[in-house]
Every structure is written in C-alpha cells, then in structure tokens.
N, C-alpha and C positions, 0 to 999 in steps of 0.2 A: 504494500500500500504506500503510495507516495504522499508525503506530507509537504504541502507547498507553503510552509511557514517560513517567515524570515528567521535568520539566525538570531538567537536570543542574546548573544553576547559577543564581544570581540576580545581577543587575547592581546594583552599589552604587557610588555616587560618594563619594569620601573626604570631600569638603566637606560632604556631607549629615550625616555623623556628626560630623565635627570641629567644626562650628559649634554643636553642641548643648552647652549649659552642663553638663547632667548627665554627659555623656561627658568633658568637659574636666576636671571635678573628681574623676573616678574615680582610684583607685589602679591600678597596673599589674595587680594581682590582680583587681580589679573588671572591668577591661577584658578580661582573659583569660576571665573567667566570662561576660561579655556575649557575646563572639564565640563561645565554645563553645556557649552556649545558642542563639544565632542559627543556627549551623550545624546543631545538632541539630533545631531547629524547621524548618529547610528540608528536612531529610531525612525527619523523622518527623512533621511538622506540629505536634506538641505534646510537652510534657514533663509529668511528674507534678508536682503542686503541693506535695506533701508533701516537705519538705526531706530527710528520710531517704531516700525513694525517689529523689529528684532526685540526691542524692550518689551513689547506686548506679549510676544511669543514666550520669552524667557521669564516674564513676570518680575522684571526689575525696572527701576526708573530709567528714563532715557539718559539722564545725567550719569548714572552708574555705568551704563553700557558704553556711552561715548567716551568716558574717561579711561576705560580699559580696552576698548576695541582695537586701537592701534597696536597695543602690546601683544594681542593674541593673533592678529591676522597673519603672522608669518607661518602659522600652523594650518591655515585655511587658504582657499582659492575662491575667486569670484567667478561665477558661471552665469552670465547674464544678470538677472535680478536676484540671484541667490548666492549664498555662501555655502561652499561644500568643503568637506575634509578629504583631500586626495588620499591621505594615508588610509583612512577608513574605507574609502571607495575601492582602493586597491585590495584591501583585505576582504571586502565583500565579494569582489570579483574572484579572488583566490578561492573563497569558500564555494562560490557558485561553480567554478571549474572543477573543484574537487568532487562536489556532489554529482556533477554531470559524468565525470570519469568513473566514479563508483557505480553509478547507474548503468553506464555502458558495460563496465566489467561484470556487473551482476547479471545483465542480460546475456552477455557472452558465456558466462559460467552456467547459467540456466540452460542455454541452448546446448551446451556440451553435455550437461547432465541429462537433459531430456532426449538428446540424441542417443546416449548410451542406453537409456531406458527403452527407447523405441527399438534399438537393435536387439536388446535382450528379449523384449516381448516378441519380436519377429522371430528370433532364434528358438524361443520356447513354444511357438505355435506349431502344433502337429500338422496342420494343413500346409505348412510351408516346407515340409521335409524334402520335397523335390528340389527346392532352391537352396536348401541348407546343406552344407557339406559335413556337418556334424552328424554322428550316428547316435541315435538315442538308445538307451539301454532297455532291453526287454526282459521281463521276468523280475524276480525279486531276489534281493540279497538279504540273508538273515544276519542279524547282529550276533556277534560272539559274546555280547554282554547279556547275562541272564538277569532278569528282574526278580526281585524278591517279593513274593505275594503273601507270605505268611505274616500275620499280625501278632504282636506279642500278646500273650494272654493277660487277663486281669490279675491273675495270681502273681505274675512276675512283678507287677507294680506294687502290689500289696506287701510283698516280701521286703522290698527296699524301704518301706515306710516305717 
C-alpha cells in the first residue's frame, strides 16, 4: 500500500549549522527566526517574501521580523514572491528519489518472486508434463521412521506422584 504522505521530519546535524559563521554571529532572536522559518519551509515549502505577510504567517510583529530578516536570509533563497530553503528542498528531493528507487526495487523484486512462483506452479502442474523435462515420481516411498502410537497408561503417572 502506498502512502502519499509528506515526510514528517528532516534530518539535521548540529555541526552543519554550528560551523557556519552567519549562524554563529546571529543574535538569539535571529536564530529563533531562522529555525521558525526553516520549520515553516519544511511544512509549507515556502513563505511569503513580503515582510508584512511573513509576520502574519509566523505570528510575530512586522518590526521583529524586519529587524532579523537580513541576518537569516543567507540560509534562504527568493523564488518569485516566496522565500524557500534550498537546503530543505534538496533534502526533500533526496527523500523523494529514495522513495521512488525503493518502489522500483520493490516492484522488480516482486516481479522476480512472482516469476519464480509462476515457474514453480507451471512445473508442478501435471497437465504440463509434456513440456516439463522433469520426471515426476510415481508410487510411494515409506518412511524409515516409525511412529509411536502407544499412550502411557494412567498408572504410570500415578506412580510418579
């Protein structure tokens, strides 16, 4: 069953962000805006480029947004009227490619398995003996293992108690 859901999360290594000078020189407010925007970009792919609309979407005042926006924009790109996060879009594309490859590999494996089952069913079908080069066994072969049919008597159990 195919689930056409968006990936719930993205993987991020702390060292990847911490090593970047623009992040290290940010204020705490700038860092908060950066992560809020990244989270929004993950969920909604893009944000409005207009600072007034951006402040409404993020739920902060326009002055808070405009005072920190310049500091965070090195992590984003402008695409028409929207702000996107290229790093997250690349990661999203990677996940999509991996999902597609897994699906194709699964279909290929299923075809191999089903092909083997089909050949086995074809080989086991007695009506196909003329086309089958295998010779079927006729008659029965008895097992050399003898089954024990005798049951222990009730007196044996009572002696041990």
